[in-house]
C-alpha positions in Angstrom: -24.2 -37.7 -17.5 -21.2 -36.6 -15.9 -20.8 -32.9 -15.4 -17.8 -31.8 -17.2 -14.5 -30.3 -15.1 -13.6 -26.9 -15.1 -10.3 -25.3 -16.5 -7.3 -25.1 -15.3 -6.9 -22.2 -15.0 -10.3 -21.8 -13.0 -9.4 -23.9 -10.6 -6.3 -22.3 -10.0 -7.8 -19.2 -10.0 -11.3 -20.0 -7.4 -8.5 -21.5 -5.1 -6.5 -18.2 -5.5 -8.9 -16.2 -4.2 -9.7 -18.7 -1.4 -6.8 -18.4 -0.4 -6.4 -15.2 0.3 -9.2 -14.8 2.2 -8.1 -16.6 4.4 -4.6 -14.6 4.9 -6.9 -11.8 5.3 -9.1 -14.0 8.1 -6.1 -15.2 9.3 -4.2 -11.7 9.9 -7.3 -10.7 11.9 -7.8 -13.2 14.1 -7.9 -12.5 17.7 -5.1 -14.1 19.9 -3.3 -16.0 17.4 0.3 -16.9 18.1 0.9 -18.3 14.7 -0.3 -15.2 12.9 2.0 -13.7 10.5 2.9 -17.5 9.4 -0.4 -18.1 8.1 -0.7 -14.8 6.8 2.1 -15.1 4.7 2.2 -19.3 4.3 -1.7 -18.4 2.5 -1.0 -15.2 1.3 1.7 -16.2 -0.4 0.8 -20.0 -1.8 -3.0 -17.1 -2.9 -0.2 -15.4 -5.5 1.5 -18.7 -6.6 -2.2 -19.7 -7.5 -2.8 -16.9 -9.3 0.2 -16.7 -11.1 0.2 -20.5 -12.3 -3.5 -19.4 -13.4 -2.4 -16.8 -15.1 0.3 -18.8 -16.7 -2.2 -21.4 -17.9 -4.4 -19.2 -19.0 -1.7 -17.8 -21.5 -1.1 -21.1 -22.8 2.4 -21.4 -20.5 3.7 -24.6 -18.8 3.6 -24.4 -15.6 5.5 -27.8 -15.2 8.7 -28.5 -14.5 10.6 -32.4 -14.7 8.7 -35.7 -15.4 7.6 -36.2 -12.3 3.8 -33.6 -12.6 4.8 -31.0 -10.5 5.0 -27.1 -11.1 7.4 -24.9 -11.0 7.9 -23.1 -7.5 5.7 -19.8 -6.3 8.8 -17.1 -6.9 9.5 -18.8 -10.6 6.3 -18.4 -11.7 5.4 -15.1 -10.0 8.9 -14.3 -11.5 7.9 -15.5 -15.3 4.6 -13.3 -15.2 7.4 -10.0 -14.5 9.0 -11.4 -17.3 5.6 -11.3 -20.0 4.9 -7.9 -18.9 1.8 -9.1 -16.8 3.2 -7.6 -13.2 4.6 -4.6 -12.7 8.6 -4.7 -11.5 7.6 -3.1 -8.1 4.6 -5.4 -7.6 6.4 -8.7 -8.5 9.1 -6.9 -5.9 6.2 -6.9 -2.7 5.2 -10.3 -3.8 8.9 -12.2 -3.7 9.7 -10.6 -0.1 5.8 -12.3 1.0 7.0 -15.5 -0.4 10.4 -15.2 1.0 9.2 -15.0 4.1 6.6 -18.0 3.7 9.9 -20.1 2.5 11.3 -18.9 6.2 8.4 -19.5 8.0 7.4 -22.9 5.8 11.5 -24.6 6.1 12.4 -22.9 9.2 11.0 -20.0 11.4 10.6 -16.3 11.2 12.6 -13.7 12.5 10.9 -11.0 14.6 9.2 -8.3 12.4 7.2 -5.1 13.5 3.5 -4.8 12.0 4.2 -2.1 9.7 6.4 -4.4 7.6 3.3 -7.2 7.7 0.8 -4.7 7.1 2.6 -3.1 4.3 2.9 -7.0 2.4 -0.6 -8.2 3.5 -2.3 -4.5 2.0 -0.2 -3.9 -1.6 -0.5 -8.0 -1.5 -3.9 -8.1 -1.6 -4.2 -4.8 -3.9 -1.8 -6.1 -6.5 -3.9 -9.4 -6.0 -6.9 -8.5 -7.1 -5.7 -6.1 -9.4 -4.5 -8.8 -11.2 -7.9 -10.4 -11.0 -9.4 -7.3 -12.7 -7.3 -7.2 -15.4 -6.9 -10.7 -16.4 -10.2 -12.2 -15.6 -12.6 -8.5 -15.8 -15.4 -11.4 -15.6 -14.0 -13.0 -11.9 -13.8 -9.6 -10.2 -16.5 -10.2 -8.5 -16.3 -10.5 -4.2 -13.2 -8.5 -4.8 -14.3 -5.3 -4.1 -15.7 -6.4 -0.1 -14.1 -3.8 2.5 -12.4 -5.3 6.0 -11.9 -3.7 8.8 -8.7 -4.4 11.6 -8.5 -2.5 14.4 -5.7 -0.9 15.5 -4.9 0.8 19.1 -0.7 1.8 18.7 0.9 4.6 16.5 1.7 2.7 14.2 4.7 4.4 11.3 5.6 2.8 8.0 7.9 -0.4 5.7 9.9 1.9 5.1 10.3 3.5 8.9 10.2 -0.3 10.5 13.1 -1.1 7.4 15.6 1.4 8.1 15.5 1.0 11.7 15.9 -2.7 11.1 18.8 -2.3 9.0 20.5 -0.5 11.9 20.4 -3.0 13.4 21.8 -5.2 10.9 25.2 -5.7 12.6 24.1 -6.2 16.5 21.0 -8.4 16.2 21.1 -11.6 14.8 17.1 -11.4 13.6 17.3 -7.8 12.7 19.9 -9.4 10.1 17.8 -12.3 9.0 14.8 -10.5 8.7 16.6 -7.5 6.3 18.2 -10.5 4.5 14.8 -12.4 4.0 13.2 -9.0 2.5 16.4 -8.0 0.1 16.7 -11.9 -1.3 13.1 -11.7 -1.9 13.6 -8.6 -4.3 16.6 -10.0 -5.5 15.8 -12.2 -6.7 16.6 -13.3 -10.1 14.1 -16.6 -11.6 16.5 -19.1 -10.5 18.1 -18.7 -7.4 18.4 -17.1 -4.1 20.6 -14.7 -2.7 22.4 -16.7 0.4 23.4 -14.5 3.2 26.5 -15.0 2.8 26.3 -13.0 -0.3 24.1 -11.4 1.9 26.6 -9.7 3.8 29.5 -9.8 1.7 27.4 -6.5 0.3 27.6 -4.6 2.7 31.2 -5.6 3.9 33.7 -3.0 5.2 30.8 -0.1 4.8 29.7 2.6 7.4 26.5 2.7 6.1 24.0 -0.6 4.8 20.9 0.9 3.1 22.4 2.4 0.2 24.0 -0.9 -1.0 21.1 -2.9 -0.7 17.7 -3.2 -3.6 15.9 -2.4 -0.3 17.1 0.9 0.0 15.0 1.9 -4.3 12.4 -0.5 -2.9 11.1 1.9 0.1 11.9 5.4 -2.1 10.0 4.4 -5.4 7.2 2.4 -4.0 3.6 3.6 -1.9 3.5 3.2 1.4 0.5 2.5 3.5 0.4 3.3 7.4 -2.7 2.4 10.0 -3.9 5.6 11.4 -7.3 5.4 13.7 -9.1 8.1 14.1 -12.5 8.8 16.3 -14.0 12.1 14.9 -16.3 13.5 17.6 -19.6 14.4 17.0 -19.5 17.6 14.3 -15.5 17.2 13.9 -14.5 15.7 10.9 -11.4 13.7 10.1 -8.5 14.8 8.0 -5.7 13.0 7.4 -2.6 15.4 4.9 -0.2 13.4 3.8 2.4 16.2 3.4 5.8 16.2 0.6 9.3 15.4 2.3 12.7 15.7 1.8 13.7 13.6 -1.2 16.0 11.2 1.2 13.2 11.2 3.5 10.9 7.6 3.3 9.6 7.6 6.0 7.0 10.4 6.1 4.2 10.8 8.6 1.1 10.8 8.6 -0.2 13.7 10.1 -4.1 13.7 11.3 -5.7 16.8 12.5 -9.1 17.4 14.1 -11.4 19.7 12.3 -15.0 21.8 13.5 -16.2 22.9 10.5 -18.2 25.1 12.0 -15.6 27.1 13.4 -12.4 26.8 11.2 -14.7 27.2 7.6 -17.4 29.3 8.9 -18.2 30.6 5.4 -19.9 29.6 2.2 -18.8 30.5 -0.9 -22.7 32.6 -1.6 -21.2 34.2 2.6 -18.0 35.6 0.9 -19.7 36.9 -2.3 -22.0 39.2 0.3 -19.4 39.9 2.4 -17.2 41.3 -0.7 -20.2 42.1 -2.6 -19.4 39.9 -5.5 -20.8 37.7 -8.0 -20.3 33.8 -7.4 -18.4 33.8 -10.4 -15.8 36.4 -9.1 -15.2 34.3 -5.8 -14.9 31.1 -8.1 -12.5 32.4 -9.8 -10.5 34.5 -7.3 -10.7 31.4 -5.3 -8.7 29.2 -8.2 -6.7 31.6 -9.3 -5.1 31.8 -5.6 -4.7 28.6 -5.7 -7.1 28.5 -2.4 -8.5 25.2 -3.0 -8.1 22.2 -1.4 -5.5 24.0 0.3 -6.5 22.9 4.3 -5.3 26.9 6.0 -8.0 28.1 3.5 -11.3 25.6 2.2 -13.0 22.5 2.6 -15.2 21.1 0.4 -18.1 18.6 2.4 -19.5 16.2 0.9 -23.3 16.8 0.9 -24.7 14.0 -1.2 -23.9 11.1 -3.3 -22.5 13.7 -6.5 -23.5 16.4 -4.5 -21.0 19.0 -2.2 -20.0 22.8 -0.9 -17.5 24.4 -0.7 -16.6 26.5 3.0 -14.0 29.2 3.1 -11.7 29.7 6.9 -11.1 33.2 8.3 -8.1 33.0 6.3 -8.9 32.6 2.8 -12.2 36.1 3.8 -9.1 38.0 4.2 -6.8 36.6 1.5 -9.7 37.7 -0.7 -10.7 40.8 0.7 -6.9 42.3 0.1 -6.8 40.2 -3.2 -10.2 42.6 -4.4 -8.8 45.7 -2.8 -5.4 45.4 -4.8 -6.5 45.2 -7.8 -9.0 47.2 -7.3 -6.1 50.1 -6.7 -4.6 48.8 -9.8 
């Protein structure tokens, strides 16, 4: 008895998932001289296949011409955004991946900082996973795996490296080509790419280049990812603190601070309450009113089980609560 052929969108979907995992594997392979190219080729292929799967599932044609060819990856992704199946910032990220893929497939890639490929791989896979879970909920199994990538260098962010590459556009042909490839991906209009001459014309005669690029809004409006290797010695907890910086600063650093909980946060809630001779309820209310909870200067929440945690307070919190209690008593 003949077996039933899977539907076209399912074949495309399964191939897309295989391509995405291959991209992750390619990036993390040791001694891979063609790492970035292979990663981009397979990740862009994953998105092209997924986009076509989603379009076919929605009964949209992916055929062009009269010889059975299908539309390009960039056009398939553009149609997803047009149909509101992916957001603008998701499309911008994917189109950059495809633009770089096209360059790698037909010529060669310019020098690329690790932070840029980190960003595109991380968010490309994150959006890939989200799109499958939204459109094909029953096919999301296996997408929640964890992949470990080692890093021993002090890395920054996509935004930082893009801005530095932009500052070198007039001096370095490699930097100019990289920025053009990223820029043309974001600026794809569903029909054709911006040429290199059009790219150069956009900032010709301008002292500053960045404000005249679509990349400028991209780095300001989109989340960044930074790979931070942290070694936590015994009895230390590794805390990563994100701070909100100036509006014009899109290259915010990630500060890593090592904490000895017993030394830096010596007091439990009950110990603070006993010292101040008040109830646990009063301490909880004071902490809430003074906005101490979650402020690393005063408080740390430590997970003790799957559903439980304890709250620890610093000497500064003890002093702050004492002062608050004394001022309330005087009033």
